[in-house]
ZAMARGU-4260 file (C-alpha; in steps of 0.2 Angstrom, whole numbers, plus 5000, padded with zeros to 4 digits):
<rodrens>
0) 6250/4173/4966 | 6256/4170/4984 | 6267/4155/4988 | 6254/4150/5002 | 6241/4148/4988
5) 6252/4136/4979 | 6256/4126/4994 | 6248/4109/4994 | 6245/4109/4975 | 6252/4095/4965
10) 6268/4099/4955 | 6260/4093/4938 | 6245/4105/4940 | 6257/4119/4943 | 6267/4115/4927
15) 6250/4114/4917 | 6245/4131/4923 | 6261/4139/4918 | 6260/4131/4901 | 6243/4138/4898
20) 6248/4155/4903 | 6263/4154/4890 | 6250/4149/4877 | 6239/4164/4880 | 6254/4176/4880
25) 6259/4169/4864 | 6242/4172/4855 | 6240/4190/4862 | 6258/4195/4857 | 6255/4188/4840
30) 6273/4182/4837 | 6286/4171/4845 | 6301/4162/4840 | 6297/4143/4837 | 6312/4132/4839
35) 6323/4147/4838 | 6320/4148/4819 | 6302/4152/4814 | 6290/4167/4817 | 6272/4163/4820
40) 6260/4175/4811 | 6241/4175/4816 | 6229/4173/4802 | 6210/4173/4805 | 6197/4162/4798
45) 6178/4164/4800 | 6165/4152/4795 | 6146/4148/4798 | 6141/4136/4811 | 6133/4119/4806
50) 6137/4122/4787 | 6146/4106/4780 | 6152/4116/4765 | 6161/4129/4777 | 6169/4114/4787
55) 6175/4107/4770 | 6183/4124/4766 | 6191/4125/4783 | 6198/4108/4782 | 6206/4113/4765
60) 6214/4128/4772 | 6222/4117/4786 | 6227/4104/4774 | 6235/4117/4763 | 6246/4124/4777
65) 6251/4107/4783 | 6256/4101/4766 | 6264/4118/4761 | 6275/4119/4776 | 6279/4101/4775
70) 6287/4104/4758 | 6294/4121/4763 | 6303/4117/4779 | 6316/4131/4775 | 6303/4145/4777
75) 6306/4156/4792 | 6287/4160/4795 | 6272/4149/4800 | 6254/4154/4799 | 6244/4151/4815
80) 6225/4150/4811 | 6213/4159/4823 | 6196/4153/4819 | 6179/4160/4824 | 6162/4153/4821
85) 6146/4163/4819 | 6128/4159/4817 | 6121/4154/4800 | 6115/4168/4789 | 6120/4181/4802
90) 6128/4196/4795 | 6130/4203/4812 | 6138/4187/4818 | 6151/4187/4804 | 6155/4205/4807
95) 6157/4202/4826 | 6169/4187/4823 | 6180/4197/4811 | 6180/4212/4824 | 6185/4200/4838
100) 6200/4193/4827 | 6206/4210/4823 | 6205/4217/4840 | 6210/4203/4851 | 6220/4191/4840
105) 6227/4205/4829 | 6227/4194/4814 | 6237/4200/4799 | 6223/4194/4787 | 6206/4186/4787
110) 6200/4172/4776 | 6182/4166/4773 | 6168/4180/4772 | 6156/4167/4764 | 6142/4178/4757
115) 6143/4194/4749 | 6132/4203/4762 | 6144/4197/4775 | 6159/4202/4765 | 6153/4220/4763
120) 6154/4224/4781 | 6170/4214/4785 | 6178/4223/4770 | 6176/4240/4779 | 6184/4233/4795
125) 6199/4227/4784 | 6200/4244/4777 | 6200/4252/4794 | 6214/4241/4801 | 6223/4239/4785
130) 6221/4220/4785 | 6219/4210/4769 | 6202/4202/4768 | 6202/4186/4757 | 6186/4178/4751
135) 6185/4162/4741 | 6166/4161/4739 | 6159/4179/4739 | 6157/4182/4720 | 6145/4198/4720
140) 6150/4211/4707 | 6147/4224/4720 | 6162/4218/4730 | 6175/4226/4719 | 6192/4233/4723
145) 6185/4251/4720 | 6176/4250/4737 | 6192/4243/4747 | 6209/4241/4741 | 6212/4228/4755
150) 6199/4216/4748 | 6205/4201/4738 | 6193/4189/4729 | 6202/4172/4728 | 6187/4166/4717
155) 6182/4169/4700 | 6171/4184/4695 | 6153/4179/4690 | 6151/4193/4676 | 6157/4181/4662
160) 6142/4170/4667 | 6130/4182/4660 | 6138/4181/4642 | 6138/4162/4644 | 6120/4162/4648
165) 6116/4173/4633 | 6126/4161/4622 | 6114/4147/4628 | 6099/4157/4625 | 6105/4162/4608
170) 6109/4144/4603 | 6092/4138/4607 | 6082/4153/4600 | 6073/4159/4616 | 6067/4177/4616
175) 6061/4179/4634 | 6070/4174/4650 | 6064/4176/4668 | 6078/4177/4681 | 6074/4171/4698
180) 6086/4178/4711 | 6089/4181/4729 | 6085/4199/4735 | 6102/4204/4741 | 6118/4211/4734
185) 6123/4194/4727 | 6107/4192/4717 | 6103/4210/4712 | 6122/4214/4707 | 6121/4201/4694
190) 6105/4205/4685 | 6111/4221/4676 | 6125/4212/4667 | 6113/4198/4663 | 6100/4210/4656
195) 6113/4219/4645 | 6120/4202/4638 | 6103/4196/4633 | 6099/4213/4625 | 6114/4210/4614
200) 6106/4195/4606 | 6089/4202/4605 | 6081/4193/4620 | 6073/4202/4635 | 6067/4200/4652
205) 6048/4202/4654 | 6047/4199/4673 | 6059/4197/4688 | 6056/4183/4700 | 6063/4190/4717
210) 6065/4178/4732 | 6069/4186/4749 | 6084/4179/4758 | 6074/4171/4772 | 6059/4167/4761
215) 6047/4154/4769 | 6040/4140/4759 | 6024/4149/4756 | 6033/4164/4749 | 6043/4153/4737
220) 6027/4144/4731 | 6018/4160/4729 | 6031/4167/4717 | 6032/4151/4707 | 6013/4151/4705
225) 6014/4168/4698 | 6028/4163/4686 | 6018/4147/4680 | 6004/4158/4675 | 6015/4167/4662
230) 6019/4161/4645 | 6037/4162/4646 | 6045/4145/4652 | 6064/4149/4652 | 6071/4153/4670
235) 6088/4158/4676 | 6091/4154/4694 | 6104/4164/4703 | 6105/4162/4722 | 6113/4151/4736
240) 6113/4133/4735 | 6102/4131/4751 | 6089/4143/4744 | 6089/4135/4727 | 6086/4118/4735
245) 6070/4124/4742 | 6065/4133/4726 | 6067/4117/4715 | 6057/4106/4728 | 6043/4118/4727
250) 6044/4119/4708 | 6043/4101/4707 | 6027/4101/4717 | 6019/4113/4706 | 6024/4103/4690
255) 6035/4116/4684 | 6049/4103/4680 | 6039/4095/4666 | 6041/4096/4648 | 6041/4113/4640
260) 6051/4121/4655 | 6069/4127/4655 | 6079/4129/4670 | 6097/4137/4670 | 6108/4138/4686
265) 6123/4149/4689 | 6139/4143/4697 | 6133/4147/4714 | 6122/4132/4713 | 6130/4121/4700
270) 6147/4121/4709 | 6139/4114/4725 | 6128/4100/4717 | 6138/4087/4726 | 6133/4094/4743
275) 6114/4094/4739 | 6102/4081/4746 | 6096/4067/4734 | 6078/4073/4735 | 6084/4090/4728
280) 6094/4082/4714 | 6078/4072/4710 | 6068/4088/4708 | 6082/4096/4697 | 6081/4083/4683
285) 6084/4091/4666 | 6092/4107/4673 | 6107/4114/4664 | 6119/4124/4673 | 6136/4133/4672
290) 6150/4125/4682 | 6168/4133/4685 | 6180/4123/4674 | 6195/4116/4684 | 6209/4108/4673
295) 6212/4090/4678 | 6230/4089/4683 | 6241/4076/4691 | 6242/4087/4706 | 6223/4088/4707
300) 6221/4069/4705 | 6234/4066/4719 | 6225/4078/4731 | 6208/4070/4727 | 6215/4054/4732
305) 6223/4061/4748 | 6206/4069/4752 | 6196/4054/4750 | 6207/4044/4762 | 6207/4058/4775
310) 6189/4064/4773 | 6178/4050/4767 | 6161/4057/4770 | 6165/4075/4765 | 6162/4080/4747
315) 6176/4092/4739 | 6170/4107/4729 | 6178/4121/4719 | 6177/4133/4734 | 6187/4120/4744
320) 6201/4121/4730 | 6200/4140/4730 | 6202/4140/4749 | 6217/4128/4747 | 6226/4139/4734
325) 6222/4155/4744 | 6230/4147/4760 | 6246/4143/4750 | 6246/4160/4742 | 6245/4168/4759
330) 6259/4157/4766 | 6270/4163/4751 | 6266/4181/4754 | 6269/4180/4772 | 6286/4173/4769
335) 6290/4186/4756 | 6287/4200/4768 | 6301/4193/4779 | 6304/4193/4798 | 6297/4210/4801
340) 6287/4218/4815 | 6270/4209/4814 | 6262/4219/4827 | 6248/4233/4827 | 6250/4251/4830
345) 6237/4258/4842 | 6227/4274/4836 | 6224/4289/4847 | 6210/4287/4859 | 6196/4300/4860
350) 6183/4303/4874 | 6169/4294/4865 | 6176/4280/4856 | 6169/4263/4850 | 6176/4246/4846
355) 6181/4252/4829 | 6191/4267/4836 | 6201/4254/4847 | 6206/4244/4832 | 6224/4246/4828
360) 6233/4247/4811 | 6243/4233/4805 | 6261/4237/4802 | 6263/4225/4788 | 6246/4226/4780
365) 6251/4235/4765 | 6266/4225/4761 | 6257/4209/4764 | 6243/4215/4752 | 6256/4219/4738
370) 6265/4202/4741 | 6248/4193/4739 | 6244/4202/4723 | 6261/4198/4716 | 6260/4179/4720
375) 6258/4168/4705 | 6259/4149/4705 | 6250/4133/4698 | 6237/4128/4710 | 6224/4115/4712
380) 6210/4125/4703 | 6222/4131/4689 | 6234/4145/4687 | 6233/4156/4703 | 6235/4175/4699
385) 6226/4190/4705 | 6228/4203/4691 | 6212/4213/4696 | 6212/4207/4714 | 6202/4192/4709
390) 6205/4175/4700 | 6205/4177/4681 | 6195/4161/4677 | 6181/4163/4664 | 6179/4145/4657
395) 6163/4136/4661 | 6157/4118/4660 | 6139/4117/4653 | 6131/4103/4664 | 6115/4093/4663
400) 6108/4086/4679 | 6103/4068/4676 | 6100/4055/4690 | 6110/4058/4705 | 6124/4068/4697
405) 6127/4078/4680 | 6136/4076/4664 | 6145/4088/4653 | 6136/4094/4637 | 6149/4107/4632
410) 6160/4122/4637 | 6160/4140/4636 | 6175/4151/4633 | 6177/4169/4630 | 6186/4166/4613
415) 6176/4151/4606 | 6160/4154/4615 | 6150/4137/4616 | 6160/4122/4610 | 6157/4103/4613
420) 6174/4101/4620 | 6189/4112/4623 | 6200/4103/4610 | 6188/4105/4596 | 6179/4119/4586
425) 6162/4110/4586 | 6150/4122/4592 | 6136/4110/4593 | 6132/4105/4611 | 6129/4086/4616
430) 6111/4080/4617 | 6102/4088/4632 | 6089/4078/4643 | 6076/4092/4647 | 6064/4092/4661
435) 6050/4079/4657 | 6064/4067/4650 | 6063/4074/4632 | 6077/4078/4620 | 6067/4090/4610
440) 6072/4108/4615 | 6058/4118/4622 | 6052/4133/4612 | 6052/4145/4627 | 6034/4147/4626
445) 6025/4134/4638 | 6008/4127/4632 | 5994/4134/4642 | 5988/4118/4649 | 5976/4121/4663
450) 5975/4140/4660 | 5963/4150/4649 | 5966/4151/4631 | 5974/4165/4621 | 5962/4179/4616
455) 5964/4182/4597 | 5955/4197/4592 | 5948/4200/4574 | 5941/4216/4567 | 5924/4216/4558
460) 5926/4224/4541 | 5917/4214/4527 | 5925/4223/4512 | 5935/4208/4505 | 5928/4192/4512
465) 5941/4182/4503 | 5953/4189/4516 | 5943/4190/4532 | 5925/4185/4534 | 5917/4186/4551
470) 5900/4178/4555 | 5891/4179/4571 | 5876/4168/4574 | 5863/4179/4583 | 5855/4164/4591
475) 5870/4154/4598 | 5882/4168/4598 | 5895/4157/4590 | 5908/4166/4580 | 5914/4159/4563
480) 5930/4167/4556 | 5936/4162/4539 | 5947/4169/4525 | 5964/4169/4518 | 5972/4178/4533
485) 5964/4166/4546 | 5969/4151/4535 | 5987/4157/4536 | 5986/4160/4555 | 5978/4143/4559
490) 5991/4134/4548 | 6006/4143/4557 | 5999/4140/4574 | 5996/4122/4570 | 6014/4119/4565
495) 6019/4127/4581 | 6008/4115/4591 | 5997/4128/4598 | 5981/4124/4587 | 5970/4122/4602
500) 5977/4135/4614 | 5968/4151/4607 | 5951/4156/4602 | 5944/4170/4591 | 5934/4185/4598
505) 5927/4200/4589 | 5935/4217/4595 | 5922/4228/4602 | 5922/4246/4597 | 5920/4262/4607
510) 5901/4261/4604 | 5899/4243/4609 | 5898/4237/4591 | 5912/4227/4582 | 5926/4238/4578
515) 5931/4240/4560 | 5946/4252/4564 | 5962/4243/4562 | 5972/4256/4572 | 5960/4254/4586
520) 5961/4235/4585 | 5980/4235/4586 | 5979/4247/4601 | 5969/4234/4610 | 5984/4222/4610
525) 5994/4237/4618 | 5981/4239/4631 | 5982/4220/4635 | 5964/4217/4631 | 5969/4204/4618
530) 5984/4193/4616 | 5985/4193/4597 | 5976/4202/4583 | 5974/4194/4566 | 5967/4199/4549
535) 5971/4210/4534 | 5981/4222/4545 | 5995/4232/4537 | 6011/4234/4545 | 6015/4252/4548
540) 6028/4262/4557 | 6015/4270/4569 | 6007/4254/4573 | 6024/4246/4576 | 6027/4258/4591
545) 6014/4249/4601 | 6015/4231/4595 | 6027/4218/4587 | 6022/4212/4570 | 6026/4196/4562
550) 6035/4195/4545 | 6022/4200/4531 | 6013/4186/4523 | 6006/4196/4508 | 6013/4206/4494
555) 6017/4224/4499 | 6013/4241/4491 | 5999/4254/4488 | 5994/4256/4470 | 5981/4266/4459
560) 5967/4258/4449 | 5958/4269/4436 | 5945/4266/4423 | 5950/4259/4406 | 5947/4270/4390
565) 5948/4262/4373 | 5962/4269/4363 | 5955/4272/4345 | 5968/4271/4331 | 5970/4286/4320
570) 5978/4291/4304 | 5993/4299/4313 | 5997/4284/4323 | 6014/4282/4314 | 6020/4298/4322
575) 6017/4291/4340 | 6033/4279/4341 | 6044/4295/4342 | 6042/4310/4353 | 6042/4327/4345
580) 6059/4331/4351 | 6066/4315/4344 | 6057/4319/4327 | 6065/4336/4327 | 6082/4329/4331
585) 6081/4316/4318 | 6076/4328/4304 | 6090/4340/4309 | 6102/4326/4309 | 6097/4321/4291
590) 6100/4339/4285 | 6116/4340/4294 | 6123/4324/4286 | 6116/4330/4269 | 6126/4346/4271
595) 6142/4337/4276 | 6141/4325/4262 | 6139/4339/4249 | 6153/4349/4256 | 6165/4334/4256
600) 6159/4328/4239 | 6154/4342/4227 | 6172/4346/4222 | 6177/4329/4217 | 6160/4320/4213
605) 6150/4325/4197 | 6135/4318/4205 | 6134/4331/4218 | 6137/4346/4205 | 6126/4355/4194
610) 6113/4369/4198 | 6111/4374/4216 | 6093/4365/4217 | 6101/4350/4209 | 6115/4349/4222
615) 6103/4352/4236 | 6091/4339/4230 | 6104/4326/4227 | 6112/4329/4245 | 6095/4328/4254
620) 6090/4313/4244 | 6106/4304/4247 | 6104/4307/4266 | 6086/4302/4267 | 6087/4287/4256
625) 6098/4279/4269 | 6082/4275/4279 | 6079/4261/4266 | 6097/4260/4261 | 6092/4264/4243
630) 6105/4278/4239 | 6110/4278/4221 | 6125/4290/4222 | 6142/4285/4225 | 6153/4294/4237
635) 6171/4296/4232 | 6180/4305/4247 | 6187/4295/4261 | 6180/4307/4274 | 6163/4306/4266
640) 6164/4287/4267 | 6168/4288/4286 | 6153/4299/4289 | 6142/4288/4279 | 6147/4272/4289
645) 6143/4281/4306 | 6127/4288/4299 | 6121/4271/4292 | 6123/4263/4310 | 6113/4277/4317
650) 6099/4276/4305 | 6099/4257/4307 | 6097/4258/4326 | 6084/4272/4324 | 6073/4263/4311
655) 6073/4246/4320 | 6068/4255/4336 | 6054/4264/4327 | 6048/4248/4319 | 6047/4239/4335
660) 6038/4253/4344 | 6025/4255/4330 | 6023/4236/4330 | 6019/4236/4348 | 6007/4250/4347
665) 5997/4242/4332 | 5997/4224/4339 | 5999/4224/4358 | 5992/4240/4366 | 5973/4240/4365
670) 5968/4248/4381 | 5974/4263/4390 | 5971/4270/4408 | 5961/4286/4409 | 5974/4293/4420
675) 5992/4289/4423 | 5999/4303/4433 | 5995/4306/4452 | 6001/4324/4450 | 5988/4326/4437
680) 5974/4321/4449 | 5981/4333/4462 | 5982/4348/4450 | 5964/4345/4444 | 5958/4342/4461
685) 5950/4326/4456 | 5940/4315/4468 | 5949/4299/4473 | 5944/4284/4483 | 5951/4274/4498
690) 5945/4260/4509 | 5936/4265/4524 | 5947/4264/4540 | 5963/4262/4530 | 5979/4270/4533
695) 5979/4275/4514 | 5969/4290/4519 | 5983/4298/4528 | 5995/4293/4515 | 5985/4302/4502
700) 5984/4318/4512 | 6003/4317/4514 | 6005/4316/4496 | 5995/4332/4493 | 5977/4327/4491
705) 5965/4338/4500 | 5954/4329/4513 | 5938/4335/4505 | 5943/4326/4489 | 5944/4309/4497
710) 5930/4297/4496 | 5929/4281/4506 | 5921/4265/4500 | 5916/4249/4511 | 5912/4236/4498
715) 5919/4231/4481 | 5902/4235/4473 | 5902/4252/4481 | 5919/4255/4473 | 5913/4249/4456
720) 5899/4261/4457 | 5910/4276/4461 | 5923/4272/4447 | 5909/4270/4435 | 5901/4287/4439
725) 5917/4296/4436 | 5924/4312/4443 | 5911/4323/4436 | 5896/4313/4440 | 5897/4311/4459
730) 5910/4297/4458 | 5929/4296/4458 | 5943/4297/4445 | 5954/4284/4454 | 5956/4273/4469
735) 5971/4270/4480 | 5973/4254/4490 | 5985/4240/4494 | 5989/4228/4480 | 5980/4213/4488
740) 5964/4222/4489 | 5966/4229/4471 | 5970/4212/4464 | 5954/4205/4471 | 5944/4220/4464
745) 5952/4218/4447 | 5948/4199/4447 | 5930/4204/4447 | 5931/4219/4436 | 5946/4216/4425
750) 5937/4222/4409 | 5933/4239/4416 | 5948/4245/4427 | 5966/4244/4426 | 5981/4245/4439
755) 5994/4258/4435 | 6009/4266/4443 | 6014/4274/4455 | 6017/4260/4468 | 6020/4267/4485
760) 6030/4256/4498 | 6020/4247/4511 | 6025/4232/4522 | 6010/4220/4518 | 5999/4211/4531
765) 6005/4204/4547 | 5999/4198/4564 | 6000/4209/4579 | 6008/4203/4596 | 6012/4212/4612
770) 6029/4221/4613 | 6043/4208/4617 | 6032/4193/4614 | 6042/4177/4613 | 6029/4169/4601
775) 6030/4182/4588 | 6048/4177/4581 | 6042/4159/4581 | 6027/4164/4570 | 6037/4174/4559
780) 6049/4159/4555 | 6034/4148/4551 | 6027/4162/4540 | 6044/4163/4531 | 6044/4144/4528
785) 6026/4144/4522 | 6029/4158/4510 | 6043/4149/4503 | 6034/4133/4501 | 6020/4127/4488
790) 6007/4127/4502 | 6005/4146/4501 | 6002/4145/4482 | 5989/4132/4486 | 5981/4142/4499
795) 5980/4158/4488 | 5972/4147/4474 | 5959/4140/4486 | 5954/4158/4491 | 5955/4165/4474
800) 5970/4176/4480 | 5983/4180/4467 | 5995/4187/4480 | 6011/4180/4476 | 6022/4177/4460
805) 6008/4184/4449 | 6012/4194/4433 | 6004/4211/4432 | 6009/4214/4414 | 5991/4215/4409
810) 5987/4228/4422 | 6002/4239/4424 | 6003/4251/4409 | 6017/4263/4407 | 6013/4281/4405
815) 6020/4282/4388 | 6028/4270/4376 | 6035/4283/4364 | 6054/4284/4361 | 6062/4300/4366
820) 6078/4309/4363 | 6084/4303/4379 | 6085/4286/4372 | 6096/4291/4357 | 6106/4306/4361
825) 6122/4296/4362 | 6120/4290/4344 | 6117/4308/4338 | 6132/4314/4347 | 6143/4300/4339
830) 6136/4305/4322 | 6139/4324/4325 | 6157/4321/4331 | 6161/4311/4316 | 6153/4324/4304
835) 6162/4338/4313 | 6179/4330/4313 | 6177/4326/4294 | 6172/4344/4290 | 6186/4351/4301
840) 6199/4340/4292 | 6192/4345/4275 | 6192/4364/4278 | 6210/4363/4285 | 6216/4353/4269
845) 6207/4365/4257 | 6214/4381/4266 | 6232/4373/4265 | 6230/4369/4246 | 6224/4387/4242
850) 6235/4397/4254 | 6241/4407/4239 | 6224/4415/4239 | 6222/4420/4258 | 6240/4420/4264
855) 6251/4427/4250 | 6239/4439/4241 | 6238/4457/4245 | 6220/4459/4240 | 6206/4464/4252
860) 6198/4452/4264 | 6182/4452/4254 | 6192/4448/4238 | 6201/4434/4247 | 6184/4427/4253
865) 6176/4428/4236 | 6191/4420/4228 | 6191/4406/4241 | 6172/4404/4237 | 6175/4403/4219
870) 6189/4390/4221 | 6178/4380/4233 | 6164/4379/4219 | 6176/4373/4206 | 6181/4355/4203
875) 6196/4349/4211 | 6205/4344/4195 | 6220/4337/4205 | 6208/4324/4212 | 6211/4306/4206
880) 6193/4305/4201 | 6196/4318/4187 | 6213/4311/4182 | 6206/4294/4179 | 6193/4301/4168
885) 6205/4311/4157 | 6216/4296/4154 | 6201/4287/4149 | 6196/4301/4137 | 6213/4301/4129
890) 6213/4283/4126 | 6196/4285/4117 | 6203/4299/4106 | 6217/4288/4100 | 6206/4273/4097
895) 6194/4285/4087 | 6209/4292/4076 | 6214/4274/4072 | 6197/4270/4066 | 6197/4286/4055
900) 6214/4282/4047 | 6207/4265/4042 | 6191/4272/4036 | 6200/4285/4025 | 6208/4272/4014
905) 6192/4266/4007 | 6179/4281/4010 | 6179/4299/4013 | 6181/4305/4030 | 6167/4307/4043
910) 6164/4322/4053 | 6170/4320/4071 | 6165/4329/4087 | 6183/4330/4091 | 6190/4339/4076
915) 6187/4355/4084 | 6198/4352/4100 | 6209/4367/4104 | 6227/4366/4110 | 6221/4368/4128
920) 6210/4353/4125 | 6224/4342/4119 | 6234/4348/4134 | 6220/4343/4145 | 6218/4326/4137
925) 6236/4323/4140 | 6233/4324/4158 | 6240/4342/4161 | 6230/4354/4170 | 6233/4372/4165
930) 6236/4385/4179 | 6222/4397/4182 | 6234/4411/4180 | 6237/4407/4161 | 6220/4400/4156
935) 6206/4412/4156 | 6190/4407/4165 | 6179/4404/4150 | 6192/4393/4142 | 6194/4383/4158
940) 6176/4382/4160 | 6173/4376/4142 | 6187/4363/4143 | 6180/4357/4160 | 6162/4355/4153
945) 6169/4346/4138 | 6179/4333/4148 | 6164/4331/4160 | 6154/4322/4148 | 6164/4307/4142
950) 6149/4296/4141 | 6142/4307/4127 | 6158/4305/4118 | 6158/4286/4120 | 6140/4285/4114
955) 6143/4296/4099 | 6159/4287/4094 | 6156/4269/4098 | 6163/4256/4086
</rodrens>
């Protein structure tokens, strides 16, 4: 500037001009030594114009830097804020403001991308210039560190909110939830996580309420009217607080904030309740929401006090605390980088370059980013740390909007889930004031006030009118629906409070007449022609592919009914208690035991000796007489006694079982089914019946019946006629149907037919609802309560329905009541083992005692076998039995001689039977057994025979 131009100007104006030039030069250079000690570092801040929340956040940043450097005067760096304002809701404006700060102010970091859409573009600029981008309000999951390593979210992630919302839904038992969200990355990025969390608890989303970012009042109203026409009344609102304010005002106008509705808001709305207008809060009465939990510390309370003094009319929110902590963290990071070159490095220029090409690259961007990520301290919002480039805060307050504010009803934490307070394990929330000022939790299914009623379809099938009876007045066209199934449905719906919210309609068939096909009727729910289908509809796997069934309210299963034939008693009925294999096994066991006893006894027991026929008769008689425990013979061997004890136990069990079975046959069983085996029907290709239109037809074909052998019936009288005719006279041999039907049939014809096995598995009767219906679980719970109560028994009795807790002993007859070998093979095995072991021990002992015959003899094998057989047939004179007899005989001889000596003194001697005893006999009477090597066989035989009859001696020589 020329000196002539400065002439005449006041000196103070010249000084002012120089000061302004120095200030501009300082901002462009980006750094200058202040007071010869500190280094200024440019940091950019962008915010929306005319937004009070953004002004509050900017004031928090300024206050944070002021208080931080006031308490850290020793720091060598100072952050200099460079602010840029952009138009509200302008993504281009926010991007332009960030580009200006990077290009002209060469800021080393940018704070404040407010919305996720804005942050998405600014992140790309930060990546290009290697400048950290800090956002304390953009919470979209799309803004992850994967897209840019220079993006830092100094706010908490919203993903845990999905789990918290699902916990609320699970606690109150809601099954359908409709999310209402803004149509941008912030809204759509959250919905997949919410959907997954709801699926984990069995809930689902039937419809999505999408609101455009710049929606008009009419667009919002149109979407709400559509939501009001649906049955689901649980809504999750996820959008900005400004858009949510307009939404709740319209919802209140449409009377959607009344009793029965549920509104849940995410943190984007709940965190900013303090900044909402009073009219908006009045429209949000009863709303529950998630609010970020901030620990109440002394530091935070002091800050609240300072804030109230400095900014009386400005409400403080969680985003302001996040902005305060982010500014302090950035100041720490800048100081940790040190007094380095904070300038920008220029890129190589090309011929066709844009503003992005002219951006320089920060020389300290990487170091500043790492320093920021390593910063950790206790801030106003809690512990500040960035493990995943975002705050690790996942505890939420559950609030309830009441009056001009809100109150806490509980908390959600990742570990404890829902709790009443953080210091307790009580998982019950505090009482909630729901929309409509009610404390009764809504069911999630809004009453259809002002809308058309639910269309409940009923099939027309007058087979068993006790279950379902449909009458159509041809004159008035009024439909009357009665029966047990209708009674159950009306009772359940009345308990749910929906007694006047539905009406019955006949389901028209393909030909225009009422449909009698249950598969077709169920499919009408899938086609959305009916809201519900009720009646005696069986739950099957195929039908469940198209609809949701309630829990069954009748007994399940498919059974067979056949005609009764009188079982005439005959002379051979006593053989029926045991099957032929058990008779054969028992007879064989008696013979085996008889043989065992003979082997063990005939050498030591005179009662089992004699001619072969006598021995066989005695042994068999002894074995069979145990049936009545009348055996006369005594067993002397210990091995025999062991066998007898085991055999007595076996005989006792066998006879008692036989007696019980025979008694049952003679006194209980009077009637018998004509057929008891399904396979017999298939082999004989017999005709069998099924109810017309029933799924049982497919079941019978699957079991092996030919389709030509299946006969349908449509009334109970028709079924009676078919069964009476029989298989050979144009009728059927058996009928297959579900238990409820067959019990009704047998109630009328109990003297002619009988229910027999087998029993095929079926799920019973249920009501059909559309897939994902929120009403179906409620109806199922009421059915369960009804089944467990006495009311169900009263309803069954009123309709003549023995459907529950009824004994079928008079109808279910077993195929055979005879006892088989399978019932007793264990007993026979025990007896056989005992007998075999005894015989084995006896044989081993016998061979050892006569080893001189087979071990030391040089005779041939045949001679040895013959000698062993002869020895086996002889008495065992060494047995204590014979020794006791010989002693007794000797005593009798001495007594007799004494008597003779007395008699001889007065009278002549009398003949005596013992006067002819030989020397060998006297030896035997003395208890000495001669060896077979010295006594000839005839002599031994004669001596043995003489000793074996002591009773004769006693009789002849009695005193």
